[in-house]
Every structure is written in structure tokens, then in C-alpha cells.
LUMTI-840530 format. One line per 2 residues: number of its first residue (from 1); for each residue y, x, z of C-alpha. Coordinates in Angstrom, 1 decimal, m for minus. Example, Ala and Ser with C-alpha at 12.3 -4.5 7.8 and 13.67 -1.06 7.14 Angstrom:
BEGIN
1> m4.5,12.3,7.8  m1.1,13.7,7.1
// end
This chain:
BEGIN
1> m12.7,6.5,m21.8  m12.2,9.6,m19.6
3> m8.8,10.7,m18.2  m8.9,14.2,m19.7
5> m6.5,15.7,m17.1  m8.6,14.7,m14.1
7> m12.0,14.0,m15.5  m11.9,10.5,m14.1
9> m13.4,7.6,m15.9  m10.9,5.0,m16.9
11> m12.3,1.5,m17.0  m12.2,m0.2,m20.4
13> m12.9,m3.6,m18.8  m9.2,m4.4,m18.1
15> m8.0,m7.6,m19.6  m4.8,m8.1,m21.6
17> m3.3,m9.7,m18.4  m4.4,m6.7,m16.3
19> m2.6,m4.4,m18.8  0.5,m6.6,m18.8
21> 0.7,m6.6,m15.0  0.2,m2.9,m14.8
23> 2.9,m2.4,m17.4  5.2,m4.4,m15.1
25> 4.4,m2.1,m12.2  4.9,1.0,m14.4
27> 8.2,m0.4,m15.7  9.4,m1.0,m12.1
29> 8.6,2.6,m11.2  10.6,3.9,m14.2
31> 13.6,1.6,m13.5  13.5,2.5,m9.8
33> 14.0,6.2,m10.7  17.0,5.2,m12.8
35> 18.3,3.3,m9.7  17.9,6.3,m7.4
37> 14.6,5.4,m5.9  11.1,7.0,m5.9
39> 8.8,6.7,m9.0  6.7,3.9,m7.6
41> 6.4,0.2,m8.5  3.9,m2.6,m7.5
43> 3.2,m6.1,m8.6  1.1,m8.7,m6.7
45> m0.6,m11.4,m8.7  m2.5,m14.5,m7.5
47> m4.3,m16.7,m9.9  m2.7,m15.1,m12.9
49> 0.9,m15.5,m11.6  3.2,m12.8,m10.3
51> 4.1,m13.7,m6.8  5.9,m10.5,m5.8
53> 7.2,m7.2,m7.0  8.2,m4.1,m5.1
55> 9.7,m0.7,m5.8  10.0,2.4,m3.5
57> 13.1,2.0,m1.4  12.5,4.7,1.2
59> 15.8,6.5,0.6  17.9,3.5,m0.3
61> 16.8,1.6,2.8  16.4,4.6,5.2
63> 12.9,3.2,5.8  9.9,5.5,5.5
65> 7.7,2.4,5.3  9.5,1.0,2.2
67> 6.9,2.1,m0.3  6.4,m0.1,m3.4
69> 3.2,m1.6,m2.2  4.5,m2.4,1.3
71> 7.7,m3.9,m0.2  5.6,m6.0,m2.6
73> 3.3,m7.1,0.3  6.3,m8.2,2.4
75> 7.8,m10.1,m0.6  4.4,m11.8,m1.4
77> 4.0,m12.9,2.2  7.4,m14.4,2.3
79> 6.9,m16.1,m1.1  3.5,m17.5,m0.2
81> 4.4,m18.1,3.5  1.3,m16.4,4.8
83> 0.1,m13.1,6.1  m3.2,m13.5,4.3
85> m3.1,m12.3,0.7  m6.8,m12.7,m0.1
87> m7.3,m13.6,m3.7  m4.4,m11.4,m4.7
89> m4.5,m8.3,m6.9  m2.0,m5.5,m6.4
91> m1.1,m3.5,m9.6  0.5,m0.3,m8.6
93> 1.9,2.5,m10.6  0.2,5.1,m8.4
95> m2.9,5.2,m6.3  m1.9,3.9,m2.8
97> m1.1,6.4,m0.1  m2.9,6.1,3.3
99> m0.2,3.8,4.7  m0.1,1.5,1.7
101> m3.9,1.4,1.5  m4.0,0.4,5.2
103> m1.4,m2.3,4.5  m3.3,m3.6,1.6
105> m6.5,m3.9,3.7  m4.5,m5.6,6.6
107> m3.0,m8.1,4.1  m6.5,m9.0,2.8
109> m5.7,m8.2,m0.8  m8.9,m8.5,m2.9
111> m8.3,m6.0,m5.7  m6.3,m2.8,m6.3
113> m5.5,m1.6,m9.7  m3.5,1.7,m10.1
115> m2.3,4.0,m12.8  m1.3,7.5,m11.6
117> m3.7,9.2,m9.2  m2.9,10.8,m5.8
119> m3.4,14.1,m7.6  m0.7,13.1,m10.1
121> 1.6,12.3,m7.1  0.8,15.5,m5.3
123> 1.8,17.4,m8.5  5.4,16.1,m8.1
125> 5.5,16.7,m4.4  4.3,13.3,m3.1
127> 1.3,14.8,m1.5  m0.5,12.8,1.2
129> m3.5,15.1,1.7  m2.0,16.3,5.0
131> m2.4,12.8,6.5  m6.0,12.6,5.5
133> m6.5,16.1,7.0  m4.7,15.0,10.3
135> m7.0,12.0,10.6  m10.0,14.2,10.7
137> m8.7,16.3,13.6  m9.2,15.6,17.3
139> m6.0,14.3,18.9  m5.3,17.6,20.6
141> m5.3,19.4,17.3  m2.9,17.1,15.3
143> 0.6,18.2,14.4  2.0,15.2,16.3
145> 1.4,15.2,20.0  m0.8,12.2,20.9
147> m0.9,11.3,24.6  m2.9,8.5,26.1
149> m1.8,6.8,29.4  m1.3,3.5,31.2
151> m4.3,1.8,29.6  m5.0,m0.4,32.6
153> m1.6,m1.9,32.5  m1.7,m2.3,28.7
155> m5.0,m4.1,28.8  m3.2,m7.1,30.4
157> m1.9,m8.1,26.9  m5.4,m7.8,25.4
159> m6.9,m9.9,28.2  m4.1,m12.5,27.7
161> m4.7,m12.5,23.9  m8.5,m12.9,24.4
163> m8.0,m15.9,26.7  m5.6,m17.6,24.4
165> m7.3,m20.6,22.8  m4.7,m21.5,20.2
167> m4.2,m18.1,18.7  m4.0,m17.4,15.0
169> m6.5,m14.5,14.4  m5.8,m11.9,11.7
// end
């Protein structure tokens, strides 16, 4: 099946469980709008069981990092008592933004399923393209000033980490 609006192929290989979990994420996004939040919801599943949910709470929490996926990741880590979410799938009502995508990678999540696209989000003024554009620029051309100094002093923490024998790597 082709998404007629965007010309994107939509996989027909999703299971009934995939569709059920995606519907949960979509329902969260709709309810969150009713609750004064942004139109985003996410569900994290491991071995067929929902381990966490999250909805966009940026405005409600005065936290620009409280996107649905990040909230769900935080909840899943608390629930599973780990920072490693390998083996998990995130079902999200919208294609993850750059921050959420990075968090998903850092968490080790194995699979991402999304409904709305980043183009759909941009169409309602949730446009992250400027971040992708900024990442391509040299530091001196970015809209936020990036200044690098005191590296020698900061390397002390890296040397200490490197020498630690009982560290938990992530």
C-alpha cells in the first residue's frame, strides 16, 4: 500500500499486535491534545508486553526534552530497572525528531514503528528540518554559538573513566 499524500510505501507486514500497539500510541497522542499537551504518544513494548507509555509533556512540564518518546524511554528504564532497552520496540504516533531518534539509539531500542511522518509534523508547525540543517554546518556558521576551550582540563575525567576497571559501559 502507498501513502498517497507522501508517496511512501506503507508496510503490509505489520502484525495484529503491531497495529494494536500503534493504536495505543495514536490514542495517547489524541488524549494528550485533549489534556493540553502536544499531539504525540509513544509505547515501548518488550516481548509482546507494554512496558511503558509516554506522551508529549513539553509545555505541561516546562521541559523541552519531554517528548513522547523520551518520556516513554524514561518510564521504560525505570520499569525495567535498566538503561539498556535492547529487544524493545517503540511505537510512536509520529516519526521521531532528531532528539528522540538519538535517545532511541542511546537506549538501544531495537525497532522503531511510527505513524505520522516528519512532513506531517512540519505541516502543523512541528518542523525539525532546521536542526538537520544546523548539523550540516561548520560550528562557526550555526545559529547557536559553539565555543571550544579547556579541553586539557576536561580530559582528566576521560582519563579517569578510561582507567576505571569496574565501570559499567554504555
